N, C-alpha and C positions, 0 to 999 in steps of 0.2 A: 341829441346829445353832442355830436360833433357835426362839422360840416359834411362829413362823409356819408351819413345815413340818418334816416328818420324812421321811427317806429310808429306804426299806426296802432296806438294803444286800444282804440275801439275795436279794431279787427282782432287783436289779441284777446280781448274780453269776449267777443262773440265766439271765437274759436274755443275758448275755455268753456263757455256755456254749451256749445255743441258736444264737446267731449263729455261734459256732465250728463247731457241728455243721452248720449250713447251708453254711458255707464249705467244710467237708470234702466235703459232698455235691456242691457245685458243682465241686470239684476233679475228681471222677469224670466229670462232664460235659465239663469242659475236656479231660481226657485222652482221652475217647472221640472228641471232635470232632477232636483232633489226629491220629487214625488215618486221616482222610480217608474218602472214600466206599467204600473197600474193593474197588476194582477198576475195570475199564474200563466206563464207562456209555455209551459211544458217542462219536462225533465231536462235540466241543464241550461235551458234557454233563459229562464228567469234570472238565474245567477249570472249568466254571461251578460244579459241586458243590464242588470244592476251594476255590474263592474264597468261596462262601457259608459253608462250614464254617469257614474261617479267620476270616471276619468274626464268626461266632457265637462262635468260640473266644476271640477278642479281647474281645468284649463280656462273655462269661462270666468271663474272667480278671479284668476290671475289677470285676465284681460280687463275685467271690471276695475281691479286695483290699478292696473297700468293706466287706464283711461282717467281715473280719478286723480292719480298722482300727477299725470301730465297736465291736467287742467289746473291743479294747484300750482305747479311749477310755472305755467304760463301766467297765471295771475301774479305770482311773485316777481316774475321777470318784468311784467308790465308796470307793476308798482315801483320796482327798482329803477326802471327807465324814467318814470315820472319824477321820482326823487332826484335822480341825476340831472334831469332837465331843470328842476327847480333850483338846484345848487348852481348850475351853470348860469342861470339868469339873475342870481343874487348880486 
């Protein structure tokens, strides 16, 4: 864009893909946590395990969203850089 810096748009794209892959992996964790502890663990323990797993599921869902959002933002930034480069060379 300017003489001061150059963006490696391919690297930005690869990073966005890696973030998408990480978000997909986190989706598997979220789904597994949603299954609960898998049976009766004893008085009070099942409820505590359910609560803990719901908490982890919420946190992992937030992580998945952050990964996906960051990937989308990287793609937008890469596209904006390419647009600016095209304008500069017109």
